[in-house]
Backbone atoms as SQL, in Angstrom:
CREATE TABLE atoms (id INTEGER PRIMARY KEY, chain TEXT, resi INTEGER, resn TEXT, atom TEXT, x REAL, y REAL, z REAL);
INSERT INTO atoms VALUES
  (1, 'A', 1, 'UNK', 'N', -21.757, 47.930, -23.692),
  (2, 'A', 1, 'UNK', 'CA', -20.550, 47.205, -24.053),
  (3, 'A', 1, 'UNK', 'C', -19.313, 47.870, -23.462),
  (4, 'A', 2, 'UNK', 'N', -19.275, 49.207, -23.472),
  (5, 'A', 2, 'UNK', 'CA', -18.126, 49.917, -22.919),
  (6, 'A', 2, 'UNK', 'C', -18.028, 49.671, -21.427),
  (7, 'A', 3, 'UNK', 'N', -19.171, 49.690, -20.728),
  (8, 'A', 3, 'UNK', 'CA', -19.161, 49.426, -19.292),
  (9, 'A', 3, 'UNK', 'C', -18.636, 48.025, -19.005),
  (10, 'A', 4, 'UNK', 'N', -19.012, 47.058, -19.840),
  (11, 'A', 4, 'UNK', 'CA', -18.537, 45.691, -19.664),
  (12, 'A', 4, 'UNK', 'C', -17.022, 45.634, -19.856),
  (13, 'A', 5, 'UNK', 'N', -16.528, 46.343, -20.861),
  (14, 'A', 5, 'UNK', 'CA', -15.086, 46.370, -21.106),
  (15, 'A', 5, 'UNK', 'C', -14.346, 46.991, -19.926),
  (16, 'A', 6, 'UNK', 'N', -14.880, 48.071, -19.410),
  (17, 'A', 6, 'UNK', 'CA', -14.249, 48.734, -18.264),
  (18, 'A', 6, 'UNK', 'C', -14.246, 47.807, -17.059),
  (19, 'A', 7, 'UNK', 'N', -15.388, 47.175, -16.798),
  (20, 'A', 7, 'UNK', 'CA', -15.471, 46.262, -15.656),
  (21, 'A', 7, 'UNK', 'C', -14.483, 45.103, -15.808),
  (22, 'A', 8, 'UNK', 'N', -14.467, 44.481, -16.978),
  (23, 'A', 8, 'UNK', 'CA', -13.551, 43.361, -17.178),
  (24, 'A', 8, 'UNK', 'C', -12.093, 43.809, -17.129),
  (25, 'A', 9, 'UNK', 'N', -11.825, 45.022, -17.608),
  (26, 'A', 9, 'UNK', 'CA', -10.473, 45.564, -17.497),
  (27, 'A', 9, 'UNK', 'C', -10.065, 45.728, -16.042),
  (28, 'A', 10, 'UNK', 'N', -10.986, 46.240, -15.244),
  (29, 'A', 10, 'UNK', 'CA', -10.716, 46.392, -13.814),
  (30, 'A', 10, 'UNK', 'C', -10.564, 45.041, -13.119),
  (31, 'A', 11, 'UNK', 'N', -11.439, 44.094, -13.460),
  (32, 'A', 11, 'UNK', 'CA', -11.312, 42.754, -12.876),
  (33, 'A', 11, 'UNK', 'C', -9.979, 42.131, -13.261),
  (34, 'A', 12, 'UNK', 'N', -9.564, 42.365, -14.492),
  (35, 'A', 12, 'UNK', 'CA', -8.286, 41.837, -14.967),
  (36, 'A', 12, 'UNK', 'C', -7.125, 42.424, -14.161),
  (37, 'A', 13, 'UNK', 'N', -7.206, 43.707, -13.839),
  (38, 'A', 13, 'UNK', 'CA', -6.162, 44.342, -13.033),
  (39, 'A', 13, 'UNK', 'C', -6.045, 43.651, -11.676),
  (40, 'A', 14, 'UNK', 'N', -7.181, 43.349, -11.065),
  (41, 'A', 14, 'UNK', 'CA', -7.163, 42.746, -9.738),
  (42, 'A', 14, 'UNK', 'C', -6.861, 41.247, -9.755),
  (43, 'A', 15, 'UNK', 'N', -7.377, 40.545, -10.737),
  (44, 'A', 15, 'UNK', 'CA', -7.305, 39.078, -10.700),
  (45, 'A', 15, 'UNK', 'C', -6.562, 38.449, -11.880),
  (46, 'A', 16, 'UNK', 'N', -6.010, 39.253, -12.758),
  (47, 'A', 16, 'UNK', 'CA', -5.368, 38.736, -13.959),
  (48, 'A', 16, 'UNK', 'C', -4.258, 37.736, -13.688),
  (49, 'A', 17, 'UNK', 'N', -3.522, 37.946, -12.622),
  (50, 'A', 17, 'UNK', 'CA', -2.415, 37.043, -12.302),
  (51, 'A', 17, 'UNK', 'C', -2.895, 35.651, -11.895),
  (52, 'A', 18, 'UNK', 'N', -4.178, 35.512, -11.623),
  (53, 'A', 18, 'UNK', 'CA', -4.732, 34.203, -11.267),
  (54, 'A', 18, 'UNK', 'C', -5.115, 33.386, -12.504),
  (55, 'A', 19, 'UNK', 'N', -5.065, 34.029, -13.654),
  (56, 'A', 19, 'UNK', 'CA', -5.429, 33.361, -14.912),
  (57, 'A', 19, 'UNK', 'C', -4.203, 32.708, -15.537),
  (58, 'A', 20, 'UNK', 'N', -4.451, 31.766, -16.443),
  (59, 'A', 20, 'UNK', 'CA', -3.349, 31.178, -17.195),
  (60, 'A', 20, 'UNK', 'C', -2.818, 32.226, -18.178),
  (61, 'A', 21, 'UNK', 'N', -1.623, 31.988, -18.681),
  (62, 'A', 21, 'UNK', 'CA', -1.051, 32.936, -19.652),
  (63, 'A', 21, 'UNK', 'C', -1.915, 33.045, -20.907),
  (64, 'A', 22, 'UNK', 'N', -2.453, 31.933, -21.328),
  (65, 'A', 22, 'UNK', 'CA', -3.307, 31.922, -22.531),
  (66, 'A', 22, 'UNK', 'C', -4.571, 32.751, -22.285),
  (67, 'A', 23, 'UNK', 'N', -5.183, 32.576, -21.114),
  (68, 'A', 23, 'UNK', 'CA', -6.369, 33.361, -20.773),
  (69, 'A', 23, 'UNK', 'C', -6.022, 34.849, -20.729),
  (70, 'A', 24, 'UNK', 'N', -4.900, 35.180, -20.103),
  (71, 'A', 24, 'UNK', 'CA', -4.465, 36.577, -20.034),
  (72, 'A', 24, 'UNK', 'C', -4.266, 37.155, -21.432),
  (73, 'A', 25, 'UNK', 'N', -3.598, 36.400, -22.277),
  (74, 'A', 25, 'UNK', 'CA', -3.297, 36.866, -23.629),
  (75, 'A', 25, 'UNK', 'C', -4.569, 37.115, -24.434),
  (76, 'A', 26, 'UNK', 'N', -5.492, 36.173, -24.384),
  (77, 'A', 26, 'UNK', 'CA', -6.739, 36.318, -25.147),
  (78, 'A', 26, 'UNK', 'C', -7.554, 37.492, -24.625),
  (79, 'A', 27, 'UNK', 'N', -7.640, 37.633, -23.324),
  (80, 'A', 27, 'UNK', 'CA', -8.378, 38.751, -22.735),
  (81, 'A', 27, 'UNK', 'C', -7.757, 40.093, -23.145),
  (82, 'A', 28, 'UNK', 'N', -6.437, 40.194, -23.088),
  (83, 'A', 28, 'UNK', 'CA', -5.759, 41.431, -23.486),
  (84, 'A', 28, 'UNK', 'C', -6.010, 41.746, -24.963),
  (85, 'A', 29, 'UNK', 'N', -5.875, 40.737, -25.806),
  (86, 'A', 29, 'UNK', 'CA', -6.060, 40.962, -27.239),
  (87, 'A', 29, 'UNK', 'C', -7.483, 41.421, -27.552),
  (88, 'A', 30, 'UNK', 'N', -8.455, 40.847, -26.849),
  (89, 'A', 30, 'UNK', 'CA', -9.858, 41.164, -27.135),
  (90, 'A', 30, 'UNK', 'C', -10.277, 42.503, -26.521),
  (91, 'A', 31, 'UNK', 'N', -10.006, 42.682, -25.235),
  (92, 'A', 31, 'UNK', 'CA', -10.524, 43.858, -24.535),
  (93, 'A', 31, 'UNK', 'C', -9.592, 45.062, -24.571),
  (94, 'A', 32, 'UNK', 'N', -8.299, 44.843, -24.603),
  (95, 'A', 32, 'UNK', 'CA', -7.379, 45.977, -24.582),
  (96, 'A', 32, 'UNK', 'C', -6.963, 46.382, -25.995),
  (97, 'A', 33, 'UNK', 'N', -6.615, 45.394, -26.801),
  (98, 'A', 33, 'UNK', 'CA', -6.175, 45.695, -28.168),
  (99, 'A', 33, 'UNK', 'C', -7.327, 45.699, -29.167),
  (100, 'A', 34, 'UNK', 'N', -8.511, 45.341, -28.699),
  (101, 'A', 34, 'UNK', 'CA', -9.742, 45.415, -29.490),
  (102, 'A', 34, 'UNK', 'C', -9.685, 44.587, -30.782),
  (103, 'A', 35, 'UNK', 'N', -9.041, 43.419, -30.705),
  (104, 'A', 35, 'UNK', 'CA', -9.014, 42.524, -31.859),
  (105, 'A', 35, 'UNK', 'C', -10.294, 41.698, -31.903),
  (106, 'A', 36, 'UNK', 'N', -10.686, 41.303, -33.077),
  (107, 'A', 36, 'UNK', 'CA', -11.873, 40.460, -33.239),
  (108, 'A', 36, 'UNK', 'C', -11.515, 39.014, -32.886),
  (109, 'A', 37, 'UNK', 'N', -12.545, 38.196, -32.727),
  (110, 'A', 37, 'UNK', 'CA', -12.307, 36.775, -32.441),
  (111, 'A', 37, 'UNK', 'C', -11.487, 36.141, -33.570),
  (112, 'A', 38, 'UNK', 'N', -11.826, 36.507, -34.808),
  (113, 'A', 38, 'UNK', 'CA', -11.110, 35.975, -35.955),
  (114, 'A', 38, 'UNK', 'C', -9.644, 36.382, -35.976),
  (115, 'A', 39, 'UNK', 'N', -9.376, 37.642, -35.650),
  (116, 'A', 39, 'UNK', 'CA', -7.988, 38.114, -35.617),
  (117, 'A', 39, 'UNK', 'C', -7.186, 37.410, -34.529),
  (118, 'A', 40, 'UNK', 'N', -7.813, 37.216, -33.386),
  (119, 'A', 40, 'UNK', 'CA', -7.129, 36.527, -32.291),
  (120, 'A', 40, 'UNK', 'C', -6.849, 35.080, -32.673),
  (121, 'A', 41, 'UNK', 'N', -7.848, 34.415, -33.251),
  (122, 'A', 41, 'UNK', 'CA', -7.653, 33.012, -33.629),
  (123, 'A', 41, 'UNK', 'C', -6.538, 32.884, -34.661),
  (124, 'A', 42, 'UNK', 'N', -6.471, 33.811, -35.573),
  (125, 'A', 42, 'UNK', 'CA', -5.413, 33.799, -36.596),
  (126, 'A', 42, 'UNK', 'C', -4.035, 34.040, -35.956),
  (127, 'A', 43, 'UNK', 'N', -3.965, 35.020, -35.063),
  (128, 'A', 43, 'UNK', 'CA', -2.689, 35.338, -34.403),
  (129, 'A', 43, 'UNK', 'C', -2.179, 34.205, -33.520),
  (130, 'A', 44, 'UNK', 'N', -3.090, 33.514, -32.857),
  (131, 'A', 44, 'UNK', 'CA', -2.688, 32.471, -31.905),
  (132, 'A', 44, 'UNK', 'C', -2.715, 31.071, -32.515),
  (133, 'A', 45, 'UNK', 'N', -3.244, 30.955, -33.709),
  (134, 'A', 45, 'UNK', 'CA', -3.295, 29.655, -34.359),
  (135, 'A', 45, 'UNK', 'C', -4.273, 28.686, -33.703),
  (136, 'A', 46, 'UNK', 'N', -5.385, 29.232, -33.210),
  (137, 'A', 46, 'UNK', 'CA', -6.448, 28.404, -32.629),
  (138, 'A', 46, 'UNK', 'C', -7.760, 28.775, -33.302),
  (139, 'A', 47, 'UNK', 'N', -8.781, 27.957, -33.089),
  (140, 'A', 47, 'UNK', 'CA', -10.058, 28.229, -33.745),
  (141, 'A', 47, 'UNK', 'C', -10.764, 29.441, -33.128),
  (142, 'A', 48, 'UNK', 'N', -11.619, 30.033, -33.927),
  (143, 'A', 48, 'UNK', 'CA', -12.424, 31.162, -33.448),
  (144, 'A', 48, 'UNK', 'C', -13.292, 30.718, -32.270),
  (145, 'A', 49, 'UNK', 'N', -13.816, 29.502, -32.345),
  (146, 'A', 49, 'UNK', 'CA', -14.647, 28.966, -31.266),
  (147, 'A', 49, 'UNK', 'C', -13.836, 28.815, -29.972),
  (148, 'A', 50, 'UNK', 'N', -12.573, 28.406, -30.106),
  (149, 'A', 50, 'UNK', 'CA', -11.714, 28.266, -28.923),
  (150, 'A', 50, 'UNK', 'C', -11.481, 29.624, -28.264),
  (151, 'A', 51, 'UNK', 'N', -11.312, 30.647, -29.088),
  (152, 'A', 51, 'UNK', 'CA', -11.143, 32.006, -28.557),
  (153, 'A', 51, 'UNK', 'C', -12.410, 32.419, -27.820),
  (154, 'A', 52, 'UNK', 'N', -13.550, 32.221, -28.449),
  (155, 'A', 52, 'UNK', 'CA', -14.837, 32.582, -27.853),
  (156, 'A', 52, 'UNK', 'C', -15.053, 31.854, -26.522),
  (157, 'A', 53, 'UNK', 'N', -14.831, 30.542, -26.537),
  (158, 'A', 53, 'UNK', 'CA', -15.017, 29.745, -25.317),
  (159, 'A', 53, 'UNK', 'C', -14.080, 30.206, -24.201),
  (160, 'A', 54, 'UNK', 'N', -12.838, 30.487, -24.549),
  (161, 'A', 54, 'UNK', 'CA', -11.871, 30.951, -23.552),
  (162, 'A', 54, 'UNK', 'C', -12.293, 32.295, -22.971),
  (163, 'A', 55, 'UNK', 'N', -12.752, 33.195, -23.834),
  (164, 'A', 55, 'UNK', 'CA', -13.228, 34.498, -23.362),
  (165, 'A', 55, 'UNK', 'C', -14.382, 34.343, -22.376),
  (166, 'A', 56, 'UNK', 'N', -15.355, 33.540, -22.750),
  (167, 'A', 56, 'UNK', 'CA', -16.534, 33.382, -21.888),
  (168, 'A', 56, 'UNK', 'C', -16.172, 32.724, -20.552),
  (169, 'A', 57, 'UNK', 'N', -15.342, 31.687, -20.607),
  (170, 'A', 57, 'UNK', 'CA', -14.917, 31.015, -19.364),
  (171, 'A', 57, 'UNK', 'C', -14.102, 31.970, -18.485),
  (172, 'A', 58, 'UNK', 'N', -13.240, 32.744, -19.115),
  (173, 'A', 58, 'UNK', 'CA', -12.387, 33.661, -18.368),
  (174, 'A', 58, 'UNK', 'C', -13.204, 34.791, -17.748),
  (175, 'A', 59, 'UNK', 'N', -14.150, 35.334, -18.489),
  (176, 'A', 59, 'UNK', 'CA', -15.037, 36.367, -17.952),
  (177, 'A', 59, 'UNK', 'C', -15.784, 35.832, -16.734),
  (178, 'A', 60, 'UNK', 'N', -16.304, 34.623, -16.858),
  (179, 'A', 60, 'UNK', 'CA', -17.037, 34.003, -15.748),
  (180, 'A', 60, 'UNK', 'C', -16.111, 33.796, -14.549),
  (181, 'A', 61, 'UNK', 'N', -14.898, 33.363, -14.811),
  (182, 'A', 61, 'UNK', 'CA', -13.927, 33.121, -13.751),
  (183, 'A', 61, 'UNK', 'C', -13.589, 34.419, -13.018),
  (184, 'A', 62, 'UNK', 'N', -13.378, 35.502, -13.757),
  (185, 'A', 62, 'UNK', 'CA', -13.087, 36.795, -13.133),
  (186, 'A', 62, 'UNK', 'C', -14.242, 37.256, -12.255),
  (187, 'A', 63, 'UNK', 'N', -15.468, 37.071, -12.736),
  (188, 'A', 63, 'UNK', 'CA', -16.645, 37.442, -11.937),
  (189, 'A', 63, 'UNK', 'C', -16.757, 36.573, -10.683),
  (190, 'A', 64, 'UNK', 'N', -16.387, 35.298, -10.794),
  (191, 'A', 64, 'UNK', 'CA', -16.401, 34.416, -9.622),
  (192, 'A', 64, 'UNK', 'C', -15.368, 34.869, -8.589),
  (193, 'A', 65, 'UNK', 'N', -14.181, 35.243, -9.057),
  (194, 'A', 65, 'UNK', 'CA', -13.161, 35.762, -8.135),
  (195, 'A', 65, 'UNK', 'C', -13.676, 36.993, -7.412),
  (196, 'A', 66, 'UNK', 'N', -14.303, 37.888, -8.165),
  (197, 'A', 66, 'UNK', 'CA', -14.838, 39.105, -7.559),
  (198, 'A', 66, 'UNK', 'C', -15.954, 38.774, -6.575),
  (199, 'A', 67, 'UNK', 'N', -16.795, 37.806, -6.918),
  (200, 'A', 67, 'UNK', 'CA', -17.869, 37.401, -6.015),
  (201, 'A', 67, 'UNK', 'C', -17.338, 36.864, -4.696),
  (202, 'A', 68, 'UNK', 'N', -16.214, 36.176, -4.750),
  (203, 'A', 68, 'UNK', 'CA', -15.639, 35.599, -3.531),
  (204, 'A', 68, 'UNK', 'C', -14.765, 36.589, -2.764),
  (205, 'A', 69, 'UNK', 'N', -13.984, 37.384, -3.478),
  (206, 'A', 69, 'UNK', 'CA', -13.009, 38.251, -2.819),
  (207, 'A', 69, 'UNK', 'C', -13.447, 39.711, -2.726),
  (208, 'A', 70, 'UNK', 'N', -14.205, 40.173, -3.693),
  (209, 'A', 70, 'UNK', 'CA', -14.748, 41.528, -3.657),
  (210, 'A', 70, 'UNK', 'C', -13.729, 42.657, -3.689),
  (211, 'A', 71, 'UNK', 'N', -12.564, 42.422, -4.261),
  (212, 'A', 71, 'UNK', 'CA', -11.519, 43.446, -4.264),
  (213, 'A', 71, 'UNK', 'C', -11.892, 44.673, -5.093),
  (214, 'A', 72, 'UNK', 'N', -12.486, 44.459, -6.244),
  (215, 'A', 72, 'UNK', 'CA', -12.876, 45.593, -7.086),
  (216, 'A', 72, 'UNK', 'C', -13.954, 46.416, -6.399),
  (217, 'A', 73, 'UNK', 'N', -14.946, 45.775, -5.846),
  (218, 'A', 73, 'UNK', 'CA', -16.019, 46.484, -5.151),
  (219, 'A', 73, 'UNK', 'C', -15.461, 47.296, -3.980),
  (220, 'A', 74, 'UNK', 'N', -14.568, 46.692, -3.228),
  (221, 'A', 74, 'UNK', 'CA', -13.951, 47.379, -2.091),
  (222, 'A', 74, 'UNK', 'C', -13.150, 48.588, -2.577),
  (223, 'A', 75, 'UNK', 'N', -12.408, 48.411, -3.648),
  (224, 'A', 75, 'UNK', 'CA', -11.625, 49.503, -4.225),
  (225, 'A', 75, 'UNK', 'C', -12.530, 50.650, -4.670),
  (226, 'A', 76, 'UNK', 'N', -13.619, 50.325, -5.370),
  (227, 'A', 76, 'UNK', 'CA', -14.520, 51.363, -5.873),
  (228, 'A', 76, 'UNK', 'C', -15.200, 52.117, -4.733),
  (229, 'A', 77, 'UNK', 'N', -15.585, 51.396, -3.681),
  (230, 'A', 77, 'UNK', 'CA', -16.191, 52.056, -2.518),
  (231, 'A', 77, 'UNK', 'C', -15.189, 52.986, -1.839),
  (232, 'A', 78, 'UNK', 'N', -13.960, 52.521, -1.690),
  (233, 'A', 78, 'UNK', 'CA', -12.921, 53.339, -1.065),
  (234, 'A', 78, 'UNK', 'C', -12.652, 54.580, -1.895),
  (235, 'A', 79, 'UNK', 'N', -12.573, 54.405, -3.195),
  (236, 'A', 79, 'UNK', 'CA', -12.341, 55.535, -4.096),
  (237, 'A', 79, 'UNK', 'C', -13.460, 56.565, -3.986),
  (238, 'A', 80, 'UNK', 'N', -14.689, 56.102, -3.913),
  (239, 'A', 80, 'UNK', 'CA', -15.840, 56.991, -3.778),
  (240, 'A', 80, 'UNK', 'C', -15.757, 57.779, -2.468),
  (241, 'A', 81, 'UNK', 'N', -15.391, 57.104, -1.388),
  (242, 'A', 81, 'UNK', 'CA', -15.293, 57.780, -0.086),
  (243, 'A', 81, 'UNK', 'C', -14.150, 58.789, -0.075),
  (244, 'A', 82, 'UNK', 'N', -13.068, 58.476, -0.747),
  (245, 'A', 82, 'UNK', 'CA', -11.956, 59.428, -0.822),
  (246, 'A', 82, 'UNK', 'C', -12.375, 60.653, -1.619),
  (247, 'A', 83, 'UNK', 'N', -13.118, 60.454, -2.703),
  (248, 'A', 83, 'UNK', 'CA', -13.637, 61.595, -3.465),
  (249, 'A', 83, 'UNK', 'C', -14.555, 62.455, -2.606),
  (250, 'A', 84, 'UNK', 'N', -15.392, 61.807, -1.805),
  (251, 'A', 84, 'UNK', 'CA', -16.286, 62.535, -0.899),
  (252, 'A', 84, 'UNK', 'C', -15.466, 63.332, 0.119),
  (253, 'A', 85, 'UNK', 'N', -14.414, 62.724, 0.608),
  (254, 'A', 85, 'UNK', 'CA', -13.526, 63.391, 1.557),
  (255, 'A', 85, 'UNK', 'C', -12.898, 64.629, 0.920),
  (256, 'A', 86, 'UNK', 'N', -12.448, 64.517, -0.311),
  (257, 'A', 86, 'UNK', 'CA', -11.843, 65.657, -1.007),
  (258, 'A', 86, 'UNK', 'C', -12.841, 66.788, -1.218),
  (259, 'A', 87, 'UNK', 'N', -14.072, 66.438, -1.552),
  (260, 'A', 87, 'UNK', 'CA', -15.113, 67.460, -1.716),
  (261, 'A', 87, 'UNK', 'C', -15.345, 68.184, -0.389),
  (262, 'A', 88, 'UNK', 'N', -15.400, 67.426, 0.698),
  (263, 'A', 88, 'UNK', 'CA', -15.602, 68.041, 2.009),
  (264, 'A', 88, 'UNK', 'C', -14.434, 68.946, 2.398),
  (265, 'A', 89, 'UNK', 'N', -13.233, 68.569, 2.031),
  (266, 'A', 89, 'UNK', 'CA', -12.069, 69.417, 2.294),
  (267, 'A', 89, 'UNK', 'C', -12.195, 70.722, 1.508),
  (268, 'A', 90, 'UNK', 'N', -12.620, 70.627, 0.255),
  (269, 'A', 90, 'UNK', 'CA', -12.820, 71.839, -0.555),
  (270, 'A', 90, 'UNK', 'C', -13.868, 72.754, 0.072),
  (271, 'A', 91, 'UNK', 'N', -14.968, 72.165, 0.553),
  (272, 'A', 91, 'UNK', 'CA', -15.998, 72.967, 1.218),
  (273, 'A', 91, 'UNK', 'C', -15.445, 73.650, 2.465),
  (274, 'A', 92, 'UNK', 'N', -14.644, 72.934, 3.209),
  (275, 'A', 92, 'UNK', 'CA', -14.061, 73.502, 4.419),
  (276, 'A', 92, 'UNK', 'C', -13.144, 74.676, 4.065),
  (277, 'A', 93, 'UNK', 'N', -12.359, 74.526, 3.028),
  (278, 'A', 93, 'UNK', 'CA', -11.476, 75.621, 2.591),
  (279, 'A', 93, 'UNK', 'C', -12.304, 76.846, 2.221),
  (280, 'A', 94, 'UNK', 'N', -13.412, 76.633, 1.497),
  (281, 'A', 94, 'UNK', 'CA', -14.298, 77.753, 1.140),
  (282, 'A', 94, 'UNK', 'C', -14.876, 78.406, 2.401),
  (283, 'A', 95, 'UNK', 'N', -15.294, 77.577, 3.361),
  (284, 'A', 95, 'UNK', 'CA', -15.867, 78.108, 4.600),
  (285, 'A', 95, 'UNK', 'C', -14.835, 78.921, 5.378),
  (286, 'A', 96, 'UNK', 'N', -13.604, 78.453, 5.391),
  (287, 'A', 96, 'UNK', 'CA', -12.549, 79.181, 6.107),
  (288, 'A', 96, 'UNK', 'C', -12.330, 80.539, 5.460),
  (289, 'A', 97, 'UNK', 'N', -12.337, 80.561, 4.129),
  (290, 'A', 97, 'UNK', 'CA', -12.140, 81.825, 3.411),
  (291, 'A', 97, 'UNK', 'C', -13.273, 82.814, 3.693),
  (292, 'A', 98, 'UNK', 'N', -14.498, 82.311, 3.827),
  (293, 'A', 98, 'UNK', 'CA', -15.651, 83.189, 4.023),
  (294, 'A', 98, 'UNK', 'C', -15.759, 83.680, 5.464),
  (295, 'A', 99, 'UNK', 'N', -15.650, 82.761, 6.399),
  (296, 'A', 99, 'UNK', 'CA', -15.896, 83.116, 7.793),
  (297, 'A', 99, 'UNK', 'C', -15.098, 82.158, 8.681),
  (298, 'A', 100, 'UNK', 'N', -14.054, 82.660, 9.237),
  (299, 'A', 100, 'UNK', 'CA', -13.209, 81.805, 10.066),
  (300, 'A', 100, 'UNK', 'C', -13.767, 81.739, 11.481),
  (301, 'A', 101, 'UNK', 'N', -14.334, 80.602, 11.814),
  (302, 'A', 101, 'UNK', 'CA', -14.825, 80.324, 13.161),
  (303, 'A', 101, 'UNK', 'C', -14.042, 79.119, 13.661),
  (304, 'A', 102, 'UNK', 'N', -13.160, 79.356, 14.613),
  (305, 'A', 102, 'UNK', 'CA', -12.241, 78.314, 15.085),
  (306, 'A', 102, 'UNK', 'C', -12.957, 77.028, 15.478),
  (307, 'A', 103, 'UNK', 'N', -14.012, 77.138, 16.249),
  (308, 'A', 103, 'UNK', 'CA', -14.741, 75.945, 16.698),
  (309, 'A', 103, 'UNK', 'C', -15.370, 75.194, 15.529),
  (310, 'A', 104, 'UNK', 'N', -15.936, 75.937, 14.594),
  (311, 'A', 104, 'UNK', 'CA', -16.525, 75.316, 13.404),
  (312, 'A', 104, 'UNK', 'C', -15.459, 74.568, 12.612),
  (313, 'A', 105, 'UNK', 'N', -14.326, 75.206, 12.395),
  (314, 'A', 105, 'UNK', 'CA', -13.243, 74.591, 11.628),
  (315, 'A', 105, 'UNK', 'C', -12.738, 73.335, 12.336),
  (316, 'A', 106, 'UNK', 'N', -12.546, 73.410, 13.625),
  (317, 'A', 106, 'UNK', 'CA', -12.083, 72.235, 14.378),
  (318, 'A', 106, 'UNK', 'C', -13.098, 71.091, 14.305),
  (319, 'A', 107, 'UNK', 'N', -14.374, 71.426, 14.367),
  (320, 'A', 107, 'UNK', 'CA', -15.427, 70.412, 14.243),
  (321, 'A', 107, 'UNK', 'C', -15.372, 69.744, 12.872),
  (322, 'A', 108, 'UNK', 'N', -15.222, 70.539, 11.828),
  (323, 'A', 108, 'UNK', 'CA', -15.158, 69.994, 10.461),
  (324, 'A', 108, 'UNK', 'C', -13.893, 69.158, 10.258),
  (325, 'A', 109, 'UNK', 'N', -12.783, 69.607, 10.815),
  (326, 'A', 109, 'UNK', 'CA', -11.549, 68.822, 10.721),
  (327, 'A', 109, 'UNK', 'C', -11.728, 67.485, 11.428),
  (328, 'A', 110, 'UNK', 'N', -12.396, 67.497, 12.550),
  (329, 'A', 110, 'UNK', 'CA', -12.673, 66.258, 13.284),
  (330, 'A', 110, 'UNK', 'C', -13.558, 65.328, 12.451),
  (331, 'A', 111, 'UNK', 'N', -14.554, 65.893, 11.756),
  (332, 'A', 111, 'UNK', 'CA', -15.409, 65.095, 10.865),
  (333, 'A', 111, 'UNK', 'C', -14.579, 64.451, 9.751),
  (334, 'A', 112, 'UNK', 'N', -13.670, 65.231, 9.179),
  (335, 'A', 112, 'UNK', 'CA', -12.804, 64.709, 8.121),
  (336, 'A', 112, 'UNK', 'C', -11.894, 63.608, 8.656),
  (337, 'A', 113, 'UNK', 'N', -11.427, 63.783, 9.852),
  (338, 'A', 113, 'UNK', 'CA', -10.581, 62.765, 10.480),
  (339, 'A', 113, 'UNK', 'C', -11.371, 61.463, 10.674),
  (340, 'A', 114, 'UNK', 'N', -12.614, 61.577, 11.110),
  (341, 'A', 114, 'UNK', 'CA', -13.467, 60.393, 11.285),
  (342, 'A', 114, 'UNK', 'C', -13.684, 59.676, 9.959),
  (343, 'A', 115, 'UNK', 'N', -13.957, 60.462, 8.906),
  (344, 'A', 115, 'UNK', 'CA', -14.157, 59.862, 7.585),
  (345, 'A', 115, 'UNK', 'C', -12.901, 59.127, 7.133),
  (346, 'A', 116, 'UNK', 'N', -11.749, 59.725, 7.385),
  (347, 'A', 116, 'UNK', 'CA', -10.472, 59.106, 7.002),
  (348, 'A', 116, 'UNK', 'C', -10.270, 57.805, 7.766),
  (349, 'A', 117, 'UNK', 'N', -10.556, 57.814, 9.049),
  (350, 'A', 117, 'UNK', 'CA', -10.399, 56.588, 9.858),
  (351, 'A', 117, 'UNK', 'C', -11.345, 55.490, 9.395),
  (352, 'A', 118, 'UNK', 'N', -12.565, 55.862, 9.013),
  (353, 'A', 118, 'UNK', 'CA', -13.514, 54.881, 8.480),
  (354, 'A', 118, 'UNK', 'C', -12.968, 54.235, 7.211),
  (355, 'A', 119, 'UNK', 'N', -12.401, 55.044, 6.335),
  (356, 'A', 119, 'UNK', 'CA', -11.826, 54.517, 5.094),
  (357, 'A', 119, 'UNK', 'C', -10.703, 53.555, 5.421),
  (358, 'A', 120, 'UNK', 'N', -9.845, 53.932, 6.336),
  (359, 'A', 120, 'UNK', 'CA', -8.729, 53.053, 6.711),
  (360, 'A', 120, 'UNK', 'C', -9.215, 51.748, 7.325),
  (361, 'A', 121, 'UNK', 'N', -10.219, 51.816, 8.178),
  (362, 'A', 121, 'UNK', 'CA', -10.761, 50.608, 8.805),
  (363, 'A', 121, 'UNK', 'C', -11.368, 49.675, 7.764),
  (364, 'A', 122, 'UNK', 'N', -12.099, 50.236, 6.825),
  (365, 'A', 122, 'UNK', 'CA', -12.740, 49.409, 5.786),
  (366, 'A', 122, 'UNK', 'C', -11.719, 48.832, 4.824),
  (367, 'A', 123, 'UNK', 'N', -10.583, 49.493, 4.690),
  (368, 'A', 123, 'UNK', 'CA', -9.556, 49.030, 3.756),
  (369, 'A', 123, 'UNK', 'C', -8.694, 47.918, 4.316),
  (370, 'A', 124, 'UNK', 'N', -8.759, 47.726, 5.615),
  (371, 'A', 124, 'UNK', 'CA', -7.880, 46.711, 6.204),
  (372, 'A', 124, 'UNK', 'C', -8.560, 45.376, 6.362);
């Protein structure tokens, strides 16, 4: 359930502006403010079933947007590659501290540059 909340929260960040205000409001109340269906229906003056139906339709709609546009997936892949890049930079710093070999360092810097260019190419 927590993973679903995180995923829908992320989808909402990317695609929330494509939803109606009512859909945005219900999604925020349910997933961000953690209100129950009954509490939301009471606050908005609509039936519990209407809240449930709106949530399910909106969740499906967000997944459809992601299926077509893939912005969240692209973001997560880019983030993962940047983390990998940072780890490699840390390793290079450790290697420099242990044994400074100019050619080795230049080779590793070139590898990091290639990784950075790959990230930029995939992001555009």
